[in-house]
C-alpha positions as CSV (number, residue, x, y, z in Angstrom):
1,X,8.2,-138.4,11.3
2,X,8.5,-140.9,8.4
3,X,7.8,-144.5,9.6
4,X,10.9,-146.6,8.6
5,X,10.5,-150.1,9.2
6,X,14.2,-151.0,9.4
7,X,15.0,-148.5,12.0
8,X,11.9,-149.6,14.1
9,X,12.8,-153.0,13.7
10,X,16.6,-152.6,14.8
11,X,15.6,-150.2,17.7
12,X,13.1,-152.8,19.3
13,X,16.0,-155.3,19.4
14,X,18.8,-152.8,20.1
15,X,17.0,-151.1,23.0
16,X,17.2,-154.2,25.6
17,X,20.7,-154.7,24.5
18,X,21.8,-151.1,25.5
19,X,19.7,-151.3,28.7
20,X,21.3,-154.6,29.7
21,X,24.8,-153.1,29.0
22,X,23.8,-150.0,31.3
23,X,23.0,-152.5,34.0
24,X,26.2,-154.3,33.4
25,X,28.1,-151.0,33.7
26,X,26.1,-150.0,36.6
27,X,26.7,-153.0,38.8
28,X,30.2,-154.0,37.6
29,X,31.3,-150.4,38.5
30,X,32.4,-151.5,42.0
31,X,35.1,-154.0,40.3
32,X,36.2,-152.2,37.1
33,X,35.5,-149.1,35.1
34,X,32.0,-147.8,35.1
35,X,29.7,-147.0,37.7
36,X,26.3,-144.8,38.2
37,X,27.2,-141.9,36.0
38,X,28.3,-143.9,32.9
39,X,25.5,-146.4,33.5
40,X,22.9,-143.4,33.8
41,X,24.2,-142.0,30.4
42,X,24.1,-145.1,28.7
43,X,20.4,-146.0,29.7
44,X,19.3,-142.4,28.9
45,X,20.8,-142.9,25.3
46,X,18.6,-146.0,24.8
47,X,15.8,-143.9,25.6
48,X,16.8,-141.1,23.4
49,X,17.3,-143.8,20.6
50,X,13.7,-144.7,21.3
51,X,12.4,-141.2,21.0
52,X,14.4,-140.6,17.8
53,X,13.0,-143.6,16.1
54,X,9.3,-143.5,17.6
55,X,8.8,-139.9,18.2
56,X,8.6,-137.8,21.3
57,X,4.7,-138.4,21.8
58,X,5.5,-142.1,22.2
59,X,8.4,-141.3,24.4
60,X,6.2,-139.2,26.6
61,X,3.8,-142.0,27.1
62,X,6.5,-144.3,28.1
63,X,8.4,-141.9,30.4
64,X,6.3,-138.8,31.3
65,X,8.1,-135.6,32.6
66,X,6.8,-136.0,36.0
67,X,8.1,-139.5,36.4
68,X,11.5,-138.2,35.3
69,X,11.5,-135.4,37.9
70,X,10.5,-138.1,40.5
71,X,13.3,-140.1,39.5
72,X,15.8,-137.4,39.5
73,X,14.9,-136.5,43.1
74,X,14.6,-140.2,44.2
75,X,18.3,-140.9,43.2
76,X,19.5,-137.9,45.1
77,X,17.4,-139.0,48.2
78,X,19.0,-142.4,47.8
79,X,22.5,-141.0,48.0
80,X,21.5,-138.7,50.9
81,X,19.8,-141.5,53.0
82,X,22.9,-143.5,52.5
83,X,25.0,-140.8,54.2
84,X,22.4,-140.2,56.9
85,X,22.3,-143.9,57.7
86,X,25.8,-144.0,58.2
87,X,25.6,-141.0,60.6
88,X,22.8,-142.5,62.4
89,X,24.6,-145.8,62.9
90,X,27.6,-143.8,64.5
91,X,29.9,-143.2,61.7
92,X,30.9,-140.3,59.4
93,X,28.6,-139.1,56.6
94,X,29.1,-141.9,53.7
95,X,31.5,-143.9,56.0
96,X,30.4,-147.2,54.4
97,X,32.6,-149.3,56.8
98,X,29.7,-149.2,59.4
99,X,27.0,-150.7,57.2
100,X,28.3,-154.3,57.9
101,X,30.5,-156.0,60.6
102,X,33.0,-156.5,57.8
103,X,34.5,-153.2,56.5
104,X,35.0,-154.6,52.9
105,X,31.5,-155.8,52.9
106,X,30.3,-152.4,54.1
107,X,32.1,-150.7,51.3
108,X,30.8,-152.8,48.7
109,X,27.2,-152.3,49.9
110,X,27.7,-148.3,50.3
111,X,29.1,-148.2,46.9
112,X,26.5,-150.1,45.3
113,X,23.8,-148.1,46.7
114,X,25.3,-144.8,46.3
115,X,26.0,-145.8,42.6
116,X,22.5,-146.9,42.2
117,X,21.2,-143.4,43.2
118,X,23.9,-141.8,40.9
119,X,22.8,-143.8,38.0
120,X,19.0,-143.1,38.4
121,X,19.7,-139.3,38.8
122,X,21.9,-138.9,35.9
123,X,19.6,-141.0,33.5
124,X,16.5,-139.0,34.7
125,X,18.3,-135.5,34.3
126,X,19.8,-136.5,30.9
127,X,16.3,-137.3,29.6
128,X,14.8,-134.1,31.2
129,X,17.6,-132.2,29.2
130,X,16.6,-134.1,26.1
131,X,13.0,-133.3,26.6
132,X,13.9,-129.6,26.9
133,X,15.7,-129.5,23.9
134,X,13.2,-131.3,21.8
135,X,9.9,-129.7,22.9
136,X,8.8,-126.1,22.9
137,X,7.0,-126.2,26.3
138,X,8.6,-124.7,29.3
139,X,10.3,-127.1,31.6
140,X,10.9,-124.9,34.6
């Protein structure tokens, strides 16, 4: 890969901006458009940009495949644990009202936790797919 100084410089400054926008979309999703899926895709785009500019070897040092697999399953576990918690508290699966004494506050808490799990999973899975397309190793 040819080292382009301008691309590297811009990517170093653009990466945190994209990541910050992903966090905005993640935590603003309860009040407007956005949420975990959109934020996960945006965050994975920041890492894909990093990989395209700095190379896959550098990307694999930052985010190894094993970590991505762990993150993907952790997001699913966060989602499932929220549902199981509502069951154990006497409600239905993913009945957020029971998470707080005030139903509206319980809804906000539940949605934020669920969207966090979705965002982590989507971002990790998008990067796993990217790794699979850019590498010749077997990712089974």
